[in-house]
N, C-alpha and C positions, 0 to 999 in steps of 0.2 A: 220923168222929172230930171233936172240937171243938177250938177253939183253946186250951182249958185244958191240952192236951197239950204246949203250948209253954212252955218255961222261958226267961225273958228274962235277959240280963246286959248290964249297962252295955256273909349269904345265900350259902345255898349254891346256886351256879348253874354249869352247864356253859357255857363260852363259846360252843359251837356253838348252844345254845338261844337265847342272847342275840342272836347273829347272825341266827338264823332269824326271831325276832320282828321285828327291825329290817328285814330284807328284806321280810317280809310287809307291814309297815306302809308301807314305801316303795312297794311295788308297788301297794298299795291306793290310795295317794294319787296316784301318777303314772301308773298304768296307764290311768286314766280319761281322761287328756289326750293319748292317742296319736293314731293316724292319722285316724280319721274324725270328722266333725262330731258325730254322735250320741254318741260316746265323750267328746268334749271337753265337751259339755253336762253330762255326769254328774259333772264335777269339783265341782259344787256340791251333789251328792246327799249325803245323810246315810246312809252305808252301814252296815248293821247285820247281824251274824250272826243267822240264823234257824234254822239246823240245823248240827250238827257231828257228826263221827265221828273222834275223835282217832286218829292213825296209830300203829301198832305194827310192830315189826320181827319177822321170822321168828325163832322160837327153835329151838334145836338139838334133835336127836333124843334127847339125853340127858335131856330134860325129859318127864315122864310125861303131859302134856296134849297130845293130838294137835293139829296145826296146822289140819287140815280146810279148807285153802285150796289151790287148785291151785298147784303150784310154778312153773309156767310157763303163759303164754297166748301163742298164736301165730296171727296173722291171724284174730282173733276180736273180736266185739263183746260188751261186758258192759253190761247194762241194770240200773241200781240205783234203787230207790224210796226217797225220803226224805220223811218227814212233817214239814213245817215248823211252826214255832210262830207267827211273825208273818207276815202276808201283805204283798203289795206288787205294784206293776205293773212293776217293773224288777228284774232278778235278775242275779247273777254266781255263778259256780261256782269252787270251789277244789279243785285236784288236788294231790297230794303225792307226792314222791319222797324223803320224809324219810329212809328207811332204805336207799335204793338205793345201789349201788356203781358204777352205770353210768348214763348218761343214759336217761331214760324218754321214749320217743317215743309221743305220742298222735296218731294219724293223722287223727282226726275226733272231734268230741264234739257232742252235741245235748242239749237240755233240752225237756221238754214236761210238761203236766199228766198225771199218771198215770191210766191206766184200770185195768181188771181184770187181774190177773196181770201178764204181760209186755207188755200193750198200753198205748198212750198214747191220750189223747183226740184224736180227729181234728181237724185244723186248729190244733193248739196247738204243733206241733213247731217248734223254732228251732235252727239251727246256732249253735254257740259259736265265737267267734274269740278270738285272743290277739294283741293289738297289730295287729288287722286280718287276721291270718293264720288259715287254717282248721285248722292243725295246730300242735303245739308240742312242743319237746324240752326236758325239764325236767332240769337238772343234778342230780347226787346231792346229797341233803340239802335240796333246795329245794322250794318250792311254785310253782304257776302259777295265776294268777287270771285268769279269762276277762274279756273285755270285757262291758259291760252289754248285756242284751237286753230288749226289751219283752215281758213275759209277765205276764198277770194271774194271781197266785197268791193264793188265799184263805188267811186265817189257819186253821191246823190242817188245811190241805190237803196233798196229796201230789204230788210231782213225780217224773218219771223222768229220770235222767241216763244217757245212753248214751255209751260211749267205745269207739273202735276202736283196737286195738293191732296194727299191721301186721307187726311183726317178732316174733322170739322174745323174750318179755318175762318175765323172772323176777318173780314176785309178791313183791317184797321189802318192800312197804309195804301194810299192810291194817289194817282194824279187825275183830278176830276175832269179837267177840260182836255181830253185826249184828242178830239177832232179826228179820230181814227177808229175804225171798227175793230173791236177785239171779239174773239170767238170763244164761247164757253161750251165745252162738250157735255154730253151726258156722262154717265159714270165711267170711270176707268182712266188708265194712263194711255193717252193718245199722242204723246209728245213726238213719237217717231212717225206718225201717220202722214201720208202724203197730203191728205186733206182732212179736215174735221167737219163733220156734219153738226153744226152748232145747235145746242139746246136753247141757247140764248146769245144775244150779242149786247155789247155796250160800247160807249164812246170814251171810256175811261181807261187808264193804265192801272194795273194792280201789281204791286210789289216790284215791278220792273222800273229801275231808276236810271240806268245808264248803259252805254256800250262804248268800249274802248277799242282802238286799233293800234297795232304796232306801226309807227310812222317814222319817216326820216328824222334825223336829229334836228334839222332846221325847222321842223313843223311846230306850229303853235296853235292856240285856240282863242277865239273870241267868244265871250259869254254875253248873252243878252238877258239882262236882269230886270224883270218887270212884272206887270199884272196881266189882265185878260187880253189886252191889246197885243202884248208880246206872245201870249199863249195861243193866239189865233182864234179867239172867240168869234163866232158867226162867219168864219171862213168855211169854204166848202169841205165837208168831211171827206177824208180819204184822198184829197187832192194835193196836200202839202203846199197850201197857199198861205201859210203864216208868213209874216214878213221875214222872220229869221230863216225860213226855208228858202225863200227867194233871194235873200242876201247870200246864203251859202252858194246858190247857183251862180250868182254874179261873180263871187270870188273865184269859183272854179272856171268860169268862162272868160275871165279877164286876167289870167296869168298868176293868180294867187292859189295855186293848187295844193299848197301845204298849209292852208289855214282852215281849221275846223270851226264850226259854229255850234255852240251849245245853247239850246233854248231853255233858259232858267226862268221862264214866265210862269206865274201861278195866278189863275183867275181869282180876283178878289184880294190879292195881296196888297198890304199897306206898308208904309215906311215905319209907322210908329205903333201900330196896334195889330193884335192877332185876330183871327177868326177863320177865314178860309185857308189861311196859311200863317206861319209865324211871321212876325213883323220883320222887315228887311234888316234891321240892325241885329236881330237875333239869328237870322238865317244866312247872313253873308258868308260865314265860315263854311257852312255845309254846302250852300248852293254855288259858291265861287271858289273859295280857298281850298276845298277838298279835292278839286280837279287839278291834275298835273298840267303844267305848261300853259295856263291861261295867261295871256299877255295883255288883253284889252277887254274891258267891260263896257257895254252900252247899257246905260241905266235909264229906264223910263218908268217911273212910279210916283204916285202922289195923288192921282185923280180920285182914288177911293178914299184916301185920308180926307180929302175935301168933300166928296160927294156923299159918303155914307152917313155921317152924323145928321140927326134930325130928319132922316128918311126911314122908310120901313125896314131898311137893312140894318140900321143901328139907331133906333129912335131915342135911346137913352144916352147915347154918346155925346159928350161935349164937342162943340165945333173945334177943329184943329186950327191953330193960328199959323200964319205964314212964317213968323220967326221960329216956331217949333219945328215946322217941316224943313225949313232951311237948315236948322241945327242938325236934323237927322241926315240931310244930304252931306253936310260937312263931315260928320262922323264916318259915313261910308267912303267919302273921298280920302279921308285920313287913313282909313284901314286899307284901302286899295293901294295907296302910295307906300304904306308901311311894308307891303308885301311885293313891291316893285311892279305893280299892275297899273296900267293906264286906265283911266275911267272917263268915258264920254257922257255928258249929260244930254238927254233927249227931252225936248220940250213936250209939255202936256197938250194933247190935241183937244179941239173944241168939243163941247158937250151940251150946248144949248138944247133944252127940252128933252134931255135924255130920259128914256122910259116914259115919255108923255102918254097918258091914257092907259098906262099899265100899272101893275101892283107896286112897282118901285118908283112911281112918280114922286117927286120931291128930292130926287138925287141932285137935280139942278135948281139953283136959285141965282138971282142976280148977285147976291153977296158971295156965293161960291165962285161965280165967274170972275169976280174981282180978285179972289184969292188965286185962281188959276193964272190970271194975267200977271199977278205979282210974282208968283213962283217962276213963271217963264222969264220974266225980266231978270230974276236972279240967275237962272240957268244960262241965259245969254250974256251975262255980265263977264267981262274979262277978268274980274276979281273973284269969280265963283270958286275957283280951285279945280274945276273940271279941266281935263286935258284937251277938250274939244267939245263942240256942241253939234248935235244932230237936230235940226229944226223941223221936227215932224209936224208941229203946229202950222208952220208956213206951207208945208206940203199939202195938207188935206183940208185946210180951212176954205170956206166959201169967201171969195174976194168981196162979194156984195154984203156979207155979214160974217165977219171973222169969228163970231161966237159960235158958229155952226159948222159942221162938216159939210163939205161940198156934196151936193145931192148925188153926183156920180160915184162918190166914194162911201156913201152912207149905207150900212147894212140894213137900216130900217129902225134901229132903236136910238139913233142920233148920238150914240156913244162909240160903238165899235165900227171900224171900217169894214167894207166888203172886200172881196178878192182884189178888185181894182185898186182900192185904197191901200191895201197891204202891199201890192206890187209897187205903187207909187212911193211908199215909204222905203221899201228896199232899194228902189232905183235912186233914191235921193242920198243915200249914204255914200260919203266919200271913202272909197276903198283904201286910198293912201293914208287917210287918217286912222283907219282901223289897224293897218299894218305898221304904223309908225314910220311911214316913208315920206312924211311931209315935215 
């Protein structure tokens, strides 16, 4: 797709989220000046997020979407692979106990360049420390940021983060739609092992929420803030074919090598309501403002606000009105601008007959389609307040029936794009608009 698919256009917060962002920023600034000389030197580093997996809390059994994450881990090691956007020679890792109700004990944690499957590249393994200690206990609701380690990570490369959970550990904080295989060991600390023979695997992230690199002073980040379409639902697992992954590759390959991409998509997220994640108005602080040097947000959310009510996903929810959804957008625009962040609005993609013949049928109706079109009209409006528009609707819709995804881009559920659709979305983003060079 070409750039003509882009249309240009000239607080509600939970106190806990504000506190979380402040704690994160303070830890990032002061943690570097802790016990060792190596850590003290990093106080001058320009730390930048290069990878993210926003945390979610466990939902109840009354919700029809299965959790598909172990309820508990005990005396086990979990190895998780992360595909970074921006490279560097010094890294830090962020773990989260955001939704925990008890302290989270991480007995040991390591990072290395990822090999094939559950393996790491020989000679690249590094133990992580926290204020100089090899283990950390994270209070409920808090993050933990590791001390810096010297590890060469290439742009668009992959790292493996291994953590050992010595006690009975409820998996209260996870990122559900990982689209990446994570490996769970049998008993014991296997964080330093070259490979792990998994007792089980999963496609979720547990307790791992971010990776930072020491970057040049001019480097900055783009955050993609959205739902399952941003999260990469129905893309090929372990292939890094989410549209933000492919956007990061475009930036690297087109002269924007100091721009990181943080994928802050959460499957099921809504602007105004909680369930699979906190609503966007409540989570903006944590998912966007807690990251250093975010300069631009690409915001694509609202289809679940429209589609969930009066469907099996939220049968008792009242339909969301277009004015209420637009009011939510305006709050997010105001908050981004208050913090000096540019925010681009992305149009909602077609969803005619989404989940047709499946348990969630009813997600789409003609009246919901009318709401989508009205919301898109607002996003495209020069008076919306967005700093630019990414017209994903124009990119993936079927010209013969604009209420549907083009067949070549449909993953099969008529809501989520396939790999080709995600690639078309990434290709359609105007890179100059992302970097403020227009």
